[in-house]
N, CA, C and O atoms as a GROMACS GRO file, in nm:
protein
  380
    1MET      N    1  -5.176   8.366   4.732
    1MET     CA    2  -5.028   8.440   4.738
    1MET      C    3  -4.956   8.335   4.741
    1MET      O    4  -4.969   8.254   4.833
    2THR      N    5  -4.842   8.313   4.614
    2THR     CA    6  -4.753   8.208   4.584
    2THR      C    7  -4.643   8.209   4.610
    2THR      O    8  -4.561   8.292   4.649
    3ASN      N    9  -4.644   8.110   4.587
    3ASN     CA   10  -4.418   8.141   4.630
    3ASN      C   11  -4.369   8.076   4.498
    3ASN      O   12  -4.432   8.013   4.412
    4GLU      N   13  -4.220   8.114   4.508
    4GLU     CA   14  -4.148   8.051   4.398
    4GLU      C   15  -4.209   7.959   4.296
    4GLU      O   16  -4.231   7.988   4.178
    5LYS      N   17  -4.238   7.824   4.368
    5LYS     CA   18  -4.266   7.742   4.276
    5LYS      C   19  -4.433   7.730   4.263
    5LYS      O   20  -4.495   7.624   4.268
    6ASN      N   21  -4.464   7.806   4.253
    6ASN     CA   22  -4.631   7.862   4.226
    6ASN      C   23  -4.707   7.759   4.324
    6ASN      O   24  -4.783   7.684   4.262
    7GLU      N   25  -4.702   7.741   4.447
    7GLU     CA   26  -4.790   7.713   4.527
    7GLU      C   27  -4.852   7.765   4.612
    7GLU      O   28  -4.812   7.869   4.665
    8LYS      N   29  -4.962   7.706   4.643
    8LYS     CA   30  -5.044   7.847   4.773
    8LYS      C   31  -4.960   7.815   4.850
    8LYS      O   32  -4.899   7.708   4.851
    9LEU      N   33  -4.936   7.985   4.987
    9LEU     CA   34  -4.876   7.959   4.990
    9LEU      C   35  -4.992   7.974   5.162
    9LEU      O   36  -5.082   8.052   5.191
   10LYS      N   37  -4.945   7.888   5.218
   10LYS     CA   38  -5.069   7.854   5.338
   10LYS      C   39  -5.066   8.004   5.469
   10LYS      O   40  -4.958   8.036   5.520
   11ILE      N   41  -5.194   8.078   5.502
   11ILE     CA   42  -5.190   8.145   5.585
   11ILE      C   43  -5.254   8.115   5.693
   11ILE      O   44  -5.376   8.108   5.692
   12GLU      N   45  -5.183   8.092   5.801
   12GLU     CA   46  -5.212   8.068   5.953
   12GLU      C   47  -5.333   8.130   5.986
   12GLU      O   48  -5.328   8.249   6.015
   13TYR      N   49  -5.474   8.054   5.986
   13TYR     CA   50  -5.567   8.187   6.074
   13TYR      C   51  -5.625   8.121   6.208
   13TYR      O   52  -5.648   8.002   6.229
   14PRO      N   53  -5.643   8.223   6.286
   14PRO     CA   54  -5.707   8.334   6.305
   14PRO      C   55  -5.580   8.415   6.271
   14PRO      O   56  -5.478   8.366   6.317
   15CYS      N   57  -5.556   8.610   6.152
   15CYS     CA   58  -5.447   8.646   6.185
   15CYS      C   59  -5.467   8.754   6.162
   15CYS      O   60  -5.583   8.774   6.125
   16PRO      N   61  -5.386   8.866   6.169
   16PRO     CA   62  -5.415   9.019   6.150
   16PRO      C   63  -5.416   9.036   5.967
   16PRO      O   64  -5.332   8.991   5.888
   17TRP      N   65  -5.501   9.091   5.946
   17TRP     CA   66  -5.526   9.163   5.811
   17TRP      C   67  -5.544   9.277   5.780
   17TRP      O   68  -5.647   9.328   5.823
   18ASP      N   69  -5.439   9.371   5.684
   18ASP     CA   70  -5.462   9.438   5.655
   18ASP      C   71  -5.511   9.500   5.509
   18ASP      O   72  -5.435   9.470   5.417
   19PHE      N   73  -5.643   9.594   5.466
   19PHE     CA   74  -5.708   9.601   5.382
   19PHE      C   75  -5.669   9.792   5.400
   19PHE      O   76  -5.656   9.867   5.497
   20LYS      N   77  -5.659   9.817   5.185
   20LYS     CA   78  -5.579   9.908   5.144
   20LYS      C   79  -5.694   9.968   5.115
   20LYS      O   80  -5.746   9.916   5.016
   21ILE      N   81  -5.767  10.075   5.171
   21ILE     CA   82  -5.910  10.094   5.080
   21ILE      C   83  -5.866  10.271   5.002
   21ILE      O   84  -5.801  10.360   5.058
   22ILE      N   85  -5.932  10.276   4.847
   22ILE     CA   86  -5.898  10.418   4.800
   22ILE      C   87  -6.015  10.483   4.769
   22ILE      O   88  -6.096  10.422   4.699
   23GLY      N   89  -6.043  10.597   4.808
   23GLY     CA   90  -6.191  10.653   4.743
   23GLY      C   91  -6.162  10.807   4.775
   23GLY      O   92  -6.060  10.845   4.832
   24MET      N   93  -6.249  10.877   4.738
   24MET     CA   94  -6.223  11.039   4.730
   24MET      C   95  -6.307  11.109   4.891
   24MET      O   96  -6.272  11.227   4.900
   25ASN      N   97  -6.364  11.086   4.963
   25ASN     CA   98  -6.394  11.112   5.044
   25ASN      C   99  -6.341  11.009   5.175
   25ASN      O  100  -6.328  10.887   5.161
   26GLU      N  101  -6.318  11.070   5.283
   26GLU     CA  102  -6.258  11.006   5.393
   26GLU      C  103  -6.389  11.017   5.478
   26GLU      O  104  -6.394  10.904   5.526
   27ASP      N  105  -6.496  11.082   5.524
   27ASP     CA  106  -6.579  11.057   5.591
   27ASP      C  107  -6.707  10.990   5.520
   27ASP      O  108  -6.804  10.995   5.596
   28GLU      N  109  -6.736  10.926   5.387
   28GLU     CA  110  -6.780  10.860   5.311
   28GLU      C  111  -6.751  10.722   5.310
   28GLU      O  112  -6.834  10.632   5.299
   29MET      N  113  -6.573  10.706   5.327
   29MET     CA  114  -6.495  10.586   5.290
   29MET      C  115  -6.541  10.538   5.446
   29MET      O  116  -6.596  10.428   5.456
   30ARG      N  117  -6.516  10.625   5.575
   30ARG     CA  118  -6.526  10.566   5.679
   30ARG      C  119  -6.691  10.484   5.740
   30ARG      O  120  -6.711  10.403   5.830
   31ALA      N  121  -6.766  10.538   5.663
   31ALA     CA  122  -6.907  10.471   5.678
   31ALA      C  123  -6.930  10.380   5.600
   31ALA      O  124  -7.021  10.302   5.631
   32ALA      N  125  -6.878  10.366   5.513
   32ALA     CA  126  -6.869  10.253   5.433
   32ALA      C  127  -6.796  10.103   5.473
   32ALA      O  128  -6.810   9.986   5.438
   33VAL      N  129  -6.691  10.196   5.588
   33VAL     CA  130  -6.611  10.021   5.588
   33VAL      C  131  -6.704  10.005   5.695
   33VAL      O  132  -6.728   9.885   5.708
   34GLN      N  133  -6.783  10.094   5.799
   34GLN     CA  134  -6.884  10.048   5.904
   34GLN      C  135  -6.988   9.963   5.835
   34GLN      O  136  -7.003   9.841   5.850
   35VAL      N  137  -7.061  10.049   5.752
   35VAL     CA  138  -7.129   9.948   5.626
   35VAL      C  139  -7.136   9.800   5.663
   35VAL      O  140  -7.214   9.736   5.734
   36SER      N  141  -6.978   9.755   5.558
   36SER     CA  142  -6.939   9.670   5.521
   36SER      C  143  -6.907   9.542   5.602
   36SER      O  144  -6.912   9.421   5.579
   37LEU      N  145  -6.867   9.626   5.713
   37LEU     CA  146  -6.787   9.520   5.843
   37LEU      C  147  -6.959   9.422   5.893
   37LEU      O  148  -6.999   9.306   5.907
   38ASN      N  149  -7.009   9.564   5.903
   38ASN     CA  150  -7.171   9.497   6.005
   38ASN      C  151  -7.243   9.374   5.874
   38ASN      O  152  -7.278   9.259   5.898
   39GLU      N  153  -7.247   9.440   5.748
   39GLU     CA  154  -7.264   9.292   5.660
   39GLU      C  155  -7.127   9.202   5.673
   39GLU      O  156  -7.178   9.114   5.743
   40ALA      N  157  -7.030   9.172   5.662
   40ALA     CA  158  -6.952   9.111   5.644
   40ALA      C  159  -6.939   9.005   5.772
   40ALA      O  160  -6.930   8.882   5.778
   41LEU      N  161  -6.942   9.091   5.853
   41LEU     CA  162  -6.941   8.995   6.010
   41LEU      C  163  -7.062   8.967   6.060
   41LEU      O  164  -7.047   8.903   6.165
   42ASN      N  165  -7.196   8.988   6.029
   42ASN     CA  166  -7.335   8.963   6.004
   42ASN      C  167  -7.386   9.026   6.155
   42ASN      O  168  -7.451   8.963   6.239
   43GLN      N  169  -7.338   9.170   6.167
   43GLN     CA  170  -7.403   9.297   6.274
   43GLN      C  171  -7.313   9.268   6.350
   43GLN      O  172  -7.327   9.339   6.450
   44ALA      N  173  -7.200   9.184   6.362
   44ALA     CA  174  -7.138   9.190   6.480
   44ALA      C  175  -6.973   9.241   6.504
   44ALA      O  176  -6.875   9.210   6.572
   45SER      N  177  -7.019   9.356   6.384
   45SER     CA  178  -6.902   9.398   6.415
   45SER      C  179  -6.853   9.477   6.526
   45SER      O  180  -6.739   9.458   6.569
   46GLY      N  181  -6.929   9.564   6.577
   46GLY     CA  182  -6.936   9.624   6.720
   46GLY      C  183  -6.839   9.512   6.770
   46GLY      O  184  -6.734   9.560   6.812
   47ASP      N  185  -6.847   9.404   6.776
   47ASP     CA  186  -6.798   9.314   6.887
   47ASP      C  187  -6.611   9.315   6.849
   47ASP      O  188  -6.518   9.299   6.929
   48ARG      N  189  -6.608   9.338   6.714
   48ARG     CA  190  -6.454   9.286   6.642
   48ARG      C  191  -6.407   9.476   6.656
   48ARG      O  192  -6.455   9.580   6.609
   49GLU      N  193  -6.270   9.436   6.762
   49GLU     CA  194  -6.186   9.545   6.714
   49GLU      C  195  -6.112   9.562   6.590
   49GLU      O  196  -6.047   9.472   6.537
   50PHE      N  197  -6.120   9.660   6.552
   50PHE     CA  198  -6.025   9.713   6.423
   50PHE      C  199  -5.986   9.838   6.407
   50PHE      O  200  -6.059   9.922   6.461
   51GLU      N  201  -5.878   9.884   6.341
   51GLU     CA  202  -5.794   9.974   6.333
   51GLU      C  203  -5.817  10.060   6.222
   51GLU      O  204  -5.790   9.988   6.126
   52LEU      N  205  -5.845  10.150   6.186
   52LEU     CA  206  -5.938  10.259   6.042
   52LEU      C  207  -5.815  10.372   6.019
   52LEU      O  208  -5.878  10.478   6.034
   53GLY      N  209  -5.706  10.402   5.998
   53GLY     CA  210  -5.644  10.508   5.978
   53GLY      C  211  -5.634  10.553   5.849
   53GLY      O  212  -5.662  10.486   5.750
   54THR      N  213  -5.589  10.680   5.849
   54THR     CA  214  -5.558  10.762   5.673
   54THR      C  215  -5.430  10.706   5.640
   54THR      O  216  -5.365  10.674   5.740
   55SER      N  217  -5.366  10.681   5.510
   55SER     CA  218  -5.262  10.581   5.545
   55SER      C  219  -5.187  10.680   5.391
   55SER      O  220  -5.066  10.670   5.368
   56ARG      N  221  -5.256  10.747   5.323
   56ARG     CA  222  -5.167  10.824   5.212
   56ARG      C  223  -5.291  10.913   5.143
   56ARG      O  224  -5.403  10.869   5.118
   57THR      N  225  -5.244  11.050   5.119
   57THR     CA  226  -5.377  11.110   5.019
   57THR      C  227  -5.262  11.129   4.850
   57THR      O  228  -5.139  11.118   4.848
   58SER      N  229  -5.341  11.155   4.742
   58SER     CA  230  -5.247  11.147   4.624
   58SER      C  231  -5.209  11.301   4.641
   58SER      O  232  -5.248  11.372   4.734
   59ASP      N  233  -5.140  11.336   4.554
   59ASP     CA  234  -5.048  11.478   4.535
   59ASP      C  235  -5.133  11.566   4.515
   59ASP      O  236  -5.128  11.672   4.577
   60GLY      N  237  -5.261  11.531   4.392
   60GLY     CA  238  -5.358  11.592   4.376
   60GLY      C  239  -5.467  11.663   4.485
   60GLY      O  240  -5.525  11.771   4.476
   61GLY      N  241  -5.472  11.542   4.610
   61GLY     CA  242  -5.577  11.568   4.692
   61GLY      C  243  -5.687  11.492   4.680
   61GLY      O  244  -5.764  11.481   4.775
   62LYS      N  245  -5.717  11.413   4.530
   62LYS     CA  246  -5.799  11.429   4.447
   62LYS      C  247  -5.891  11.273   4.583
   62LYS      O  248  -6.002  11.268   4.636
   63TYR      N  249  -5.746  11.162   4.584
   63TYR     CA  250  -5.805  11.094   4.639
   63TYR      C  251  -5.728  11.032   4.762
   63TYR      O  252  -5.605  11.041   4.764
   64ILE      N  253  -5.807  10.960   4.881
   64ILE     CA  254  -5.723  10.889   5.010
   64ILE      C  255  -5.716  10.791   5.018
   64ILE      O  256  -5.828  10.747   4.997
   65SER      N  257  -5.630  10.692   5.041
   65SER     CA  258  -5.620  10.560   5.103
   65SER      C  259  -5.629  10.560   5.236
   65SER      O  260  -5.566  10.634   5.312
   66LEU      N  261  -5.721  10.460   5.270
   66LEU     CA  262  -5.754  10.389   5.447
   66LEU      C  263  -5.698  10.280   5.437
   66LEU      O  264  -5.696  10.206   5.339
   67ARG      N  265  -5.633  10.260   5.579
   67ARG     CA  266  -5.567  10.104   5.604
   67ARG      C  267  -5.670  10.096   5.692
   67ARG      O  268  -5.721  10.183   5.764
   68LEU      N  269  -5.708   9.916   5.668
   68LEU     CA  270  -5.848   9.834   5.767
   68LEU      C  271  -5.754   9.763   5.853
   68LEU      O  272  -5.650   9.743   5.790
   69ASN      N  273  -5.748   9.714   5.980
   69ASN     CA  274  -5.694   9.634   5.990
   69ASN      C  275  -5.769   9.536   6.091
   69ASN      O  276  -5.848   9.601   6.160
   70LEU      N  277  -5.767   9.414   6.118
   70LEU     CA  278  -5.852   9.376   6.166
   70LEU      C  279  -5.822   9.252   6.189
   70LEU      O  280  -5.725   9.210   6.127
   71MET      N  281  -5.879   9.174   6.266
   71MET     CA  282  -5.835   9.029   6.288
   71MET      C  283  -5.965   8.929   6.189
   71MET      O  284  -6.084   8.907   6.212
   72VAL      N  285  -5.886   8.894   6.094
   72VAL     CA  286  -5.995   8.768   6.021
   72VAL      C  287  -5.983   8.594   6.073
   72VAL      O  288  -5.886   8.519   6.061
   73LEU      N  289  -6.069   8.576   6.110
   73LEU     CA  290  -6.110   8.432   6.162
   73LEU      C  291  -6.037   8.314   6.031
   73LEU      O  292  -5.961   8.221   6.056
   74ASP      N  293  -6.071   8.340   5.940
   74ASP     CA  294  -6.060   8.236   5.816
   74ASP      C  295  -6.072   8.274   5.699
   74ASP      O  296  -6.156   8.364   5.693
   75GLU      N  297  -6.019   8.242   5.580
   75GLU     CA  298  -6.052   8.263   5.398
   75GLU      C  299  -6.120   8.310   5.368
   75GLU      O  300  -6.106   8.407   5.293
   76THR      N  301  -6.276   8.251   5.426
   76THR     CA  302  -6.376   8.326   5.394
   76THR      C  303  -6.412   8.350   5.399
   76THR      O  304  -6.499   8.349   5.313
   77GLU      N  305  -6.430   8.465   5.568
   77GLU     CA  306  -6.444   8.560   5.620
   77GLU      C  307  -6.318   8.647   5.557
   77GLU      O  308  -6.393   8.702   5.476
   78ARG      N  309  -6.250   8.678   5.541
   78ARG     CA  310  -6.151   8.769   5.458
   78ARG      C  311  -6.221   8.796   5.353
   78ARG      O  312  -6.279   8.904   5.347
   79ASN      N  313  -6.230   8.693   5.237
   79ASN     CA  314  -6.282   8.698   5.134
   79ASN      C  315  -6.427   8.776   5.144
   79ASN      O  316  -6.438   8.840   5.040
   80ARG      N  317  -6.522   8.792   5.214
   80ARG     CA  318  -6.636   8.778   5.255
   80ARG      C  319  -6.596   8.974   5.247
   80ARG      O  320  -6.632   9.039   5.148
   81ILE      N  321  -6.511   9.047   5.382
   81ILE     CA  322  -6.499   9.160   5.428
   81ILE      C  323  -6.450   9.276   5.244
   81ILE      O  324  -6.479   9.384   5.192
   82PHE      N  325  -6.364   9.153   5.219
   82PHE     CA  326  -6.332   9.166   5.091
   82PHE      C  327  -6.429   9.245   4.983
   82PHE      O  328  -6.437   9.364   4.955
   83SER      N  329  -6.487   9.149   4.942
   83SER     CA  330  -6.647   9.152   4.852
   83SER      C  331  -6.753   9.320   4.909
   83SER      O  332  -6.807   9.408   4.841
   84CYS      N  333  -6.742   9.299   5.067
   84CYS     CA  334  -6.847   9.394   5.134
   84CYS      C  335  -6.764   9.542   5.093
   84CYS      O  336  -6.830   9.633   5.043
   85LEU      N  337  -6.654   9.554   5.111
   85LEU     CA  338  -6.603   9.700   5.086
   85LEU      C  339  -6.587   9.686   4.943
   85LEU      O  340  -6.550   9.794   4.897
   86ALA      N  341  -6.600   9.601   4.859
   86ALA     CA  342  -6.564   9.687   4.700
   86ALA      C  343  -6.669   9.665   4.646
   86ALA      O  344  -6.650   9.666   4.525
   87LYS      N  345  -6.822   9.636   4.680
   87LYS     CA  346  -6.918   9.678   4.647
   87LYS      C  347  -6.988   9.821   4.662
   87LYS      O  348  -7.082   9.852   4.589
   88GLN      N  349  -6.942   9.899   4.752
   88GLN     CA  350  -6.942  10.027   4.810
   88GLN      C  351  -6.889  10.107   4.730
   88GLN      O  352  -6.770  10.119   4.700
   89PRO      N  353  -7.037  10.199   4.670
   89PRO     CA  354  -7.008  10.293   4.566
   89PRO      C  355  -6.848  10.416   4.648
   89PRO      O  356  -6.760  10.471   4.582
   90GLU      N  357  -6.866  10.420   4.797
   90GLU     CA  358  -6.765  10.518   4.839
   90GLU      C  359  -6.633  10.477   4.787
   90GLU      O  360  -6.569  10.572   4.742
   91ILE      N  361  -6.580  10.372   4.780
   91ILE     CA  362  -6.512  10.318   4.789
   91ILE      C  363  -6.502  10.277   4.645
   91ILE      O  364  -6.579  10.193   4.598
   92ARG      N  365  -6.376  10.358   4.547
   92ARG     CA  366  -6.260  10.300   4.385
   92ARG      C  367  -6.267  10.170   4.437
   92ARG      O  368  -6.364  10.095   4.435
   93ILE      N  369  -6.102  10.141   4.508
   93ILE     CA  370  -6.044  10.028   4.503
   93ILE      C  371  -6.047   9.943   4.598
   93ILE      O  372  -6.094  10.016   4.686
   94VAL      N  373  -6.028   9.819   4.658
   94VAL     CA  374  -6.014   9.762   4.760
   94VAL      C  375  -5.861   9.698   4.746
   94VAL      O  376  -5.850   9.681   4.624
   95ILE      N  377  -5.733   9.651   4.812
   95ILE     CA  378  -5.659   9.580   4.800
   95ILE      C  379  -5.631   9.508   4.934
   95ILE      O  380  -5.545   9.420   4.940
   0.00000   0.00000   0.00000
C-alpha cells in the first residue's frame, strides 16, 4: 500500500485481514482454503479462528468469490497465506 507521496503505509500487526478468493466450485475452494491455511500456519490453523463466507457469484454463475477473514500476525505470515492460496488449482484468483 502506498499513500499520495508513494511512501509505504505502515500496517500495524497483528491485524484482521480479508482475502478475496475467486474460483468455480465453492466446495473445492473451501477445501483448498483449509489446505492452504494448514500449510501457511504450519498445521496450526485449527487453533486460528477465521471466517469464510460467500462474497458474490458472477452473473452467469460460472465464478464464485469467497471472503476469507482472519487475524494475521505479521507481513510475512500474510504473504505466506496469500502464496499458499494462490498456488491451489481450485483457486483462480486471490486478491
